[in-house]
ZAMAR-856450 format. One record per residue (C-alpha): chain; x, y, z; residue in one letter. Coordinates in steps of 0.05 Angstrom, whole numbers, always signed. Layout:
<pts>
chain A, u X, v Y, w Z, resn A;
...
</pts>
This chain:
<pts>
chain A, u +1718, v -570, w -1845, resn M;
chain A, u +1706, v -591, w -1914, resn P;
chain A, u +1730, v -567, w -1979, resn Q;
chain A, u +1717, v -567, w -2053, resn A;
chain A, u +1715, v -501, w -2087, resn R;
chain A, u +1645, v -481, w -2107, resn L;
chain A, u +1615, v -417, w -2132, resn P;
chain A, u +1574, v -375, w -2084, resn Q;
chain A, u +1542, v -394, w -2020, resn P;
chain A, u +1495, v -450, w -2003, resn S;
chain A, u +1516, v -470, w -1933, resn R;
chain A, u +1539, v -536, w -1962, resn R;
chain A, u +1580, v -500, w -2015, resn G;
chain A, u +1611, v -454, w -1964, resn I;
chain A, u +1634, v -514, w -1923, resn L;
chain A, u +1663, v -547, w -1984, resn A;
chain A, u +1697, v -483, w -2006, resn A;
chain A, u +1765, v -499, w -1978, resn G;
chain A, u +1757, v -444, w -1926, resn G;
chain A, u +1779, v -452, w -1855, resn A;
chain A, u +1716, v -488, w -1835, resn L;
chain A, u +1708, v -532, w -1777, resn G;
chain A, u +1670, v -593, w -1763, resn L;
chain A, u +1639, v -627, w -1706, resn T;
chain A, u +1601, v -687, w -1684, resn A;
chain A, u +1544, v -718, w -1649, resn V;
chain A, u +1508, v -738, w -1586, resn L;
chain A, u +1540, v -794, w -1548, resn A;
chain A, u +1506, v -861, w -1552, resn A;
chain A, u +1502, v -914, w -1605, resn C;
chain A, u +1460, v -948, w -1657, resn G;
chain A, u +1391, v -976, w -1649, resn S;
chain A, u +1379, v -1005, w -1580, resn E;
chain A, u +1365, v -1075, w -1557, resn K;
chain A, u +1307, v -1086, w -1509, resn K;
chain A, u +1357, v -1081, w -1452, resn D;
chain A, u +1374, v -1010, w -1473, resn G;
chain A, u +1448, v -1026, w -1483, resn S;
chain A, u +1451, v -988, w -1547, resn G;
chain A, u +1487, v -1046, w -1581, resn K;
chain A, u +1461, v -1071, w -1646, resn T;
chain A, u +1446, v -1143, w -1661, resn E;
chain A, u +1495, v -1147, w -1719, resn G;
chain A, u +1563, v -1151, w -1685, resn G;
chain A, u +1624, v -1194, w -1699, resn A;
chain A, u +1606, v -1267, w -1704, resn G;
chain A, u +1532, v -1252, w -1697, resn K;
chain A, u +1478, v -1271, w -1746, resn S;
chain A, u +1411, v -1240, w -1754, resn G;
chain A, u +1388, v -1170, w -1772, resn P;
chain A, u +1430, v -1107, w -1766, resn W;
chain A, u +1407, v -1037, w -1751, resn S;
chain A, u +1437, v -970, w -1731, resn F;
chain A, u +1403, v -906, w -1712, resn K;
chain A, u +1441, v -848, w -1742, resn D;
chain A, u +1446, v -774, w -1725, resn D;
chain A, u +1387, v -756, w -1769, resn R;
chain A, u +1345, v -799, w -1724, resn G;
chain A, u +1338, v -849, w -1781, resn E;
chain A, u +1350, v -924, w -1772, resn T;
chain A, u +1388, v -961, w -1826, resn A;
chain A, u +1369, v -1035, w -1828, resn E;
chain A, u +1393, v -1098, w -1863, resn K;
chain A, u +1378, v -1172, w -1856, resn D;
chain A, u +1451, v -1183, w -1838, resn A;
chain A, u +1511, v -1141, w -1818, resn T;
chain A, u +1533, v -1101, w -1879, resn P;
chain A, u +1593, v -1126, w -1917, resn K;
chain A, u +1592, v -1082, w -1980, resn N;
chain A, u +1603, v -1015, w -1945, resn I;
chain A, u +1612, v -951, w -1984, resn V;
chain A, u +1632, v -889, w -1944, resn A;
chain A, u +1660, v -819, w -1948, resn F;
chain A, u +1735, v -827, w -1948, resn T;
chain A, u +1747, v -799, w -1879, resn G;
chain A, u +1694, v -844, w -1848, resn V;
chain A, u +1722, v -904, w -1885, resn A;
chain A, u +1791, v -887, w -1857, resn A;
chain A, u +1763, v -883, w -1786, resn A;
chain A, u +1727, v -950, w -1794, resn L;
chain A, u +1791, v -980, w -1821, resn F;
chain A, u +1825, v -963, w -1755, resn D;
chain A, u +1773, v -1007, w -1721, resn Y;
chain A, u +1785, v -1064, w -1770, resn G;
chain A, u +1724, v -1050, w -1814, resn I;
chain A, u +1741, v -1045, w -1888, resn E;
chain A, u +1699, v -1010, w -1940, resn C;
chain A, u +1692, v -1032, w -2012, resn K;
chain A, u +1681, v -963, w -2041, resn G;
chain A, u +1695, v -891, w -2021, resn V;
chain A, u +1676, v -822, w -2044, resn F;
chain A, u +1711, v -756, w -2029, resn G;
chain A, u +1785, v -737, w -2030, resn P;
chain A, u +1821, v -804, w -2034, resn T;
chain A, u +1877, v -798, w -2085, resn K;
chain A, u +1921, v -737, w -2100, resn T;
chain A, u +1938, v -714, w -2170, resn K;
chain A, u +2004, v -752, w -2167, resn D;
chain A, u +1968, v -816, w -2147, resn G;
chain A, u +1986, v -816, w -2073, resn K;
chain A, u +1936, v -825, w -2016, resn P;
chain A, u +1901, v -761, w -1996, resn D;
chain A, u +1909, v -739, w -1923, resn V;
chain A, u +1837, v -760, w -1911, resn Q;
chain A, u +1851, v -832, w -1932, resn A;
chain A, u +1888, v -848, w -1868, resn G;
chain A, u +1921, v -917, w -1867, resn D;
chain A, u +1877, v -947, w -1922, resn M;
chain A, u +1909, v -980, w -1982, resn D;
chain A, u +1874, v -938, w -2035, resn I;
chain A, u +1893, v -987, w -2090, resn S;
chain A, u +1843, v -1036, w -2061, resn K;
chain A, u +1786, v -986, w -2060, resn L;
chain A, u +1734, v -969, w -2113, resn T;
chain A, u +1733, v -894, w -2116, resn I;
chain A, u +1662, v -870, w -2133, resn I;
chain A, u +1684, v -798, w -2138, resn G;
chain A, u +1749, v -764, w -2117, resn N;
chain A, u +1726, v -691, w -2119, resn E;
chain A, u +1668, v -647, w -2099, resn W;
chain A, u +1609, v -659, w -2145, resn G;
chain A, u +1633, v -727, w -2168, resn Q;
chain A, u +1593, v -788, w -2150, resn F;
chain A, u +1588, v -842, w -2204, resn K;
chain A, u +1521, v -874, w -2190, resn I;
chain A, u +1532, v -932, w -2238, resn E;
chain A, u +1599, v -949, w -2205, resn K;
chain A, u +1565, v -945, w -2137, resn Y;
chain A, u +1507, v -990, w -2158, resn A;
chain A, u +1556, v -1041, w -2187, resn A;
chain A, u +1585, v -1052, w -2117, resn L;
chain A, u +1516, v -1077, w -2094, resn A;
chain A, u +1523, v -1033, w -2032, resn P;
chain A, u +1493, v -1055, w -1966, resn D;
chain A, u +1501, v -986, w -1934, resn V;
chain A, u +1526, v -917, w -1950, resn L;
chain A, u +1558, v -876, w -1894, resn I;
chain A, u +1579, v -803, w -1892, resn S;
chain A, u +1588, v -745, w -1844, resn T;
chain A, u +1541, v -685, w -1839, resn M;
chain A, u +1562, v -611, w -1833, resn F;
chain A, u +1493, v -581, w -1822, resn D;
chain A, u +1431, v -595, w -1782, resn D;
chain A, u +1390, v -611, w -1844, resn Q;
chain A, u +1415, v -682, w -1852, resn G;
chain A, u +1457, v -667, w -1914, resn T;
chain A, u +1505, v -724, w -1928, resn L;
chain A, u +1574, v -698, w -1942, resn W;
chain A, u +1599, v -706, w -2014, resn Y;
chain A, u +1534, v -739, w -2037, resn V;
chain A, u +1512, v -690, w -2092, resn P;
chain A, u +1446, v -656, w -2078, resn E;
chain A, u +1423, v -663, w -2150, resn E;
chain A, u +1430, v -739, w -2150, resn S;
chain A, u +1419, v -756, w -2077, resn K;
chain A, u +1350, v -786, w -2089, resn D;
chain A, u +1378, v -836, w -2138, resn K;
chain A, u +1437, v -852, w -2094, resn V;
chain A, u +1397, v -862, w -2031, resn L;
chain A, u +1348, v -909, w -2065, resn K;
chain A, u +1403, v -960, w -2075, resn L;
chain A, u +1420, v -976, w -2003, resn A;
chain A, u +1405, v -954, w -1931, resn P;
chain A, u +1447, v -894, w -1909, resn S;
chain A, u +1479, v -871, w -1844, resn V;
chain A, u +1496, v -799, w -1827, resn G;
chain A, u +1545, v -781, w -1771, resn I;
chain A, u +1541, v -708, w -1750, resn S;
chain A, u +1604, v -667, w -1744, resn V;
chain A, u +1566, v -602, w -1738, resn Y;
chain A, u +1565, v -556, w -1677, resn D;
chain A, u +1592, v -606, w -1626, resn R;
chain A, u +1658, v -626, w -1596, resn Q;
chain A, u +1706, v -677, w -1625, resn M;
chain A, u +1690, v -728, w -1571, resn T;
chain A, u +1619, v -737, w -1597, resn Q;
chain A, u +1635, v -760, w -1668, resn P;
chain A, u +1690, v -804, w -1639, resn L;
chain A, u +1638, v -839, w -1596, resn Q;
chain A, u +1589, v -846, w -1653, resn R;
chain A, u +1639, v -874, w -1703, resn I;
chain A, u +1663, v -924, w -1652, resn Q;
chain A, u +1591, v -945, w -1638, resn A;
chain A, u +1579, v -953, w -1713, resn L;
chain A, u +1643, v -994, w -1721, resn A;
chain A, u +1621, v -1039, w -1664, resn E;
chain A, u +1554, v -1050, w -1697, resn S;
chain A, u +1591, v -1070, w -1761, resn L;
chain A, u +1631, v -1122, w -1723, resn G;
chain A, u +1691, v -1085, w -1694, resn A;
chain A, u +1721, v -1109, w -1629, resn D;
chain A, u +1722, v -1043, w -1591, resn V;
chain A, u +1752, v -1077, w -1529, resn K;
chain A, u +1815, v -1099, w -1566, resn S;
chain A, u +1882, v -1075, w -1538, resn D;
chain A, u +1892, v -1031, w -1599, resn K;
chain A, u +1827, v -994, w -1590, resn V;
chain A, u +1832, v -988, w -1514, resn V;
chain A, u +1904, v -961, w -1519, resn K;
chain A, u +1884, v -911, w -1573, resn A;
chain A, u +1827, v -884, w -1530, resn K;
chain A, u +1873, v -879, w -1469, resn K;
chain A, u +1924, v -841, w -1511, resn R;
chain A, u +1869, v -793, w -1534, resn F;
chain A, u +1847, v -781, w -1462, resn E;
chain A, u +1918, v -769, w -1440, resn E;
chain A, u +1930, v -722, w -1498, resn A;
chain A, u +1867, v -683, w -1481, resn S;
chain A, u +1890, v -674, w -1409, resn E;
chain A, u +1959, v -653, w -1431, resn R;
chain A, u +1931, v -601, w -1479, resn L;
chain A, u +1886, v -575, w -1423, resn R;
chain A, u +1946, v -566, w -1377, resn K;
chain A, u +1990, v -534, w -1431, resn V;
chain A, u +1934, v -486, w -1453, resn A;
chain A, u +1923, v -465, w -1380, resn K;
chain A, u +1997, v -452, w -1369, resn S;
chain A, u +2004, v -413, w -1434, resn R;
chain A, u +1940, v -373, w -1438, resn K;
chain A, u +1977, v -316, w -1471, resn D;
chain A, u +1991, v -357, w -1534, resn I;
chain A, u +1940, v -339, w -1588, resn K;
chain A, u +1924, v -391, w -1641, resn V;
chain A, u +1895, v -369, w -1708, resn L;
chain A, u +1860, v -421, w -1751, resn I;
chain A, u +1872, v -407, w -1824, resn G;
chain A, u +1860, v -433, w -1894, resn S;
chain A, u +1884, v -405, w -1959, resn A;
chain A, u +1862, v -398, w -2031, resn S;
chain A, u +1893, v -357, w -2087, resn Q;
chain A, u +1848, v -298, w -2074, resn D;
chain A, u +1828, v -303, w -2000, resn L;
chain A, u +1853, v -321, w -1931, resn F;
chain A, u +1800, v -351, w -1886, resn Y;
chain A, u +1800, v -345, w -1810, resn V;
chain A, u +1757, v -395, w -1773, resn S;
chain A, u +1720, v -383, w -1709, resn G;
chain A, u +1717, v -439, w -1658, resn S;
chain A, u +1643, v -451, w -1662, resn N;
chain A, u +1611, v -504, w -1708, resn L;
chain A, u +1677, v -543, w -1718, resn S;
chain A, u +1686, v -607, w -1679, resn A;
chain A, u +1761, v -600, w -1670, resn D;
chain A, u +1760, v -525, w -1654, resn L;
chain A, u +1702, v -530, w -1605, resn E;
chain A, u +1741, v -584, w -1569, resn Y;
chain A, u +1806, v -543, w -1569, resn F;
chain A, u +1768, v -484, w -1540, resn K;
chain A, u +1735, v -528, w -1487, resn A;
chain A, u +1805, v -550, w -1466, resn L;
chain A, u +1826, v -477, w -1458, resn G;
chain A, u +1864, v -462, w -1523, resn V;
chain A, u +1864, v -386, w -1536, resn N;
chain A, u +1835, v -385, w -1607, resn I;
chain A, u +1830, v -320, w -1647, resn V;
chain A, u +1756, v -307, w -1657, resn E;
chain A, u +1730, v -267, w -1716, resn P;
chain A, u +1667, v -227, w -1699, resn P;
chain A, u +1601, v -260, w -1715, resn E;
chain A, u +1583, v -204, w -1763, resn K;
chain A, u +1646, v -219, w -1804, resn A;
chain A, u +1628, v -293, w -1808, resn K;
chain A, u +1556, v -281, w -1827, resn K;
chain A, u +1564, v -290, w -1902, resn E;
chain A, u +1595, v -359, w -1892, resn T;
chain A, u +1540, v -384, w -1847, resn G;
chain A, u +1580, v -370, w -1784, resn G;
chain A, u +1641, v -412, w -1802, resn W;
chain A, u +1697, v -363, w -1820, resn F;
chain A, u +1716, v -293, w -1841, resn E;
chain A, u +1742, v -279, w -1911, resn N;
chain A, u +1803, v -234, w -1914, resn L;
chain A, u +1839, v -206, w -1975, resn S;
chain A, u +1914, v -219, w -1976, resn W;
chain A, u +1925, v -145, w -1964, resn E;
chain A, u +1889, v -152, w -1897, resn N;
chain A, u +1918, v -219, w -1876, resn V;
chain A, u +1952, v -185, w -1816, resn D;
chain A, u +1885, v -163, w -1786, resn K;
chain A, u +1894, v -208, w -1725, resn Y;
chain A, u +1953, v -217, w -1679, resn D;
chain A, u +1973, v -290, w -1671, resn A;
chain A, u +2030, v -330, w -1641, resn D;
chain A, u +2013, v -395, w -1677, resn I;
chain A, u +1977, v -404, w -1743, resn I;
chain A, u +1944, v -471, w -1757, resn M;
chain A, u +1934, v -481, w -1832, resn M;
chain A, u +1883, v -524, w -1867, resn D;
chain A, u +1920, v -588, w -1889, resn N;
chain A, u +1869, v -610, w -1942, resn R;
chain A, u +1893, v -617, w -2013, resn T;
chain A, u +1842, v -565, w -2037, resn S;
chain A, u +1875, v -510, w -1996, resn A;
chain A, u +1940, v -475, w -2012, resn L;
chain A, u +1995, v -498, w -1965, resn Q;
chain A, u +2046, v -455, w -1928, resn P;
chain A, u +2101, v -475, w -1976, resn A;
chain A, u +2059, v -446, w -2033, resn D;
chain A, u +2047, v -382, w -1994, resn L;
chain A, u +2120, v -373, w -1976, resn D;
chain A, u +2134, v -366, w -2050, resn K;
chain A, u +2074, v -327, w -2074, resn S;
chain A, u +2045, v -282, w -2018, resn K;
chain A, u +2091, v -227, w -1991, resn P;
chain A, u +2039, v -206, w -1938, resn T;
chain A, u +2039, v -278, w -1912, resn W;
chain A, u +2114, v -277, w -1906, resn Q;
chain A, u +2111, v -216, w -1861, resn Q;
chain A, u +2066, v -246, w -1808, resn L;
chain A, u +2102, v -253, w -1741, resn P;
chain A, u +2081, v -325, w -1732, resn A;
chain A, u +2107, v -342, w -1801, resn V;
chain A, u +2173, v -307, w -1789, resn K;
chain A, u +2180, v -344, w -1723, resn A;
chain A, u +2167, v -412, w -1757, resn G;
chain A, u +2104, v -422, w -1715, resn Q;
chain A, u +2058, v -448, w -1770, resn V;
chain A, u +2030, v -518, w -1760, resn I;
chain A, u +1981, v -560, w -1800, resn P;
chain A, u +1908, v -564, w -1781, resn R;
chain A, u +1874, v -630, w -1794, resn V;
chain A, u +1812, v -594, w -1818, resn T;
chain A, u +1771, v -657, w -1829, resn E;
chain A, u +1794, v -704, w -1775, resn P;
chain A, u +1791, v -779, w -1784, resn I;
chain A, u +1746, v -794, w -1725, resn F;
chain A, u +1782, v -852, w -1693, resn S;
chain A, u +1818, v -845, w -1627, resn Y;
chain A, u +1881, v -869, w -1662, resn D;
chain A, u +1880, v -810, w -1710, resn K;
chain A, u +1854, v -756, w -1663, resn C;
chain A, u +1904, v -766, w -1606, resn A;
chain A, u +1963, v -740, w -1648, resn P;
chain A, u +1924, v -678, w -1667, resn I;
chain A, u +1919, v -659, w -1593, resn L;
chain A, u +1991, v -679, w -1579, resn E;
chain A, u +2018, v -637, w -1636, resn D;
chain A, u +1979, v -576, w -1615, resn L;
chain A, u +2002, v -583, w -1543, resn A;
chain A, u +2074, v -587, w -1568, resn D;
chain A, u +2066, v -525, w -1610, resn A;
chain A, u +2035, v -483, w -1554, resn I;
chain A, u +2086, v -507, w -1504, resn E;
chain A, u +2145, v -488, w -1549, resn K;
chain A, u +2116, v -424, w -1579, resn A;
chain A, u +2148, v -356, w -1570, resn K;
chain A, u +2102, v -297, w -1556, resn K;
chain A, u +2104, v -259, w -1622, resn V;
chain A, u +2032, v -234, w -1635, resn G;
</pts>
């Protein structure tokens, strides 16, 4: 789930609000199809000729040649980087206040990137145009085709400058955006049959099976998905978020706020005051790891009600990668870490 603290609700604003949102991704196959129906695009590694890719809005981005000047949301750029595709520019959380890479930057060397905007609402159009972009790529957290971190008020100007690709992470399981990002990377020239990629996918599949087995053997362990701000504690339900939908499908026992309680956030999460933070019993708490959310270390010092939660007292608080980098390389450890936590957890909630 996304973050950036905004005033009251548009669905986009809610998602960006640093709450315990969740994300998800899209129908399997790939970019625009060849006549043989393979789903592979013409513009692969070492290929000349036109490039096209059909995105999750149903729109086809096209260029005369495979894009070289790629600008992408930071998390997408980090996923493409894992496939050997480098972006020239990024937008979204990339650099922390102390100049270090944001968690969403993955393994990228951020000193080599042009940052178009590092925070919600920032997108420097002149800086973007100066890169002579061939394509702009972002994720989508709704079914309206809204490109994440592209400001609504300037999107028309932005989208006139280059073709765009939207990858949905809304109301689907983690496996779908993984497939789509890999297909996009392949269209941009990535070798998806390389040892590195094949091994990463195998590791992800093995991690999925392990989490399934652990969740089945420890059905009694309840996992609460949280995110914190100064005034509120957010509890996410498993629907709508790509990671949480997948955890649930694998059998993880996720604490589910009632639909009525999630209504004001568009179905994503329930807002709790710090006085009511103990509303739900939980054995493990997964906390939003994004830089816009307060982290457990901050809460240990400032929120007495947090300190009294059984899972906190038991040391059973783990990070949640709220906006996963959708490469198999980055998603496998998420599943492994959750399986470890459930396997080792004491029943406290």
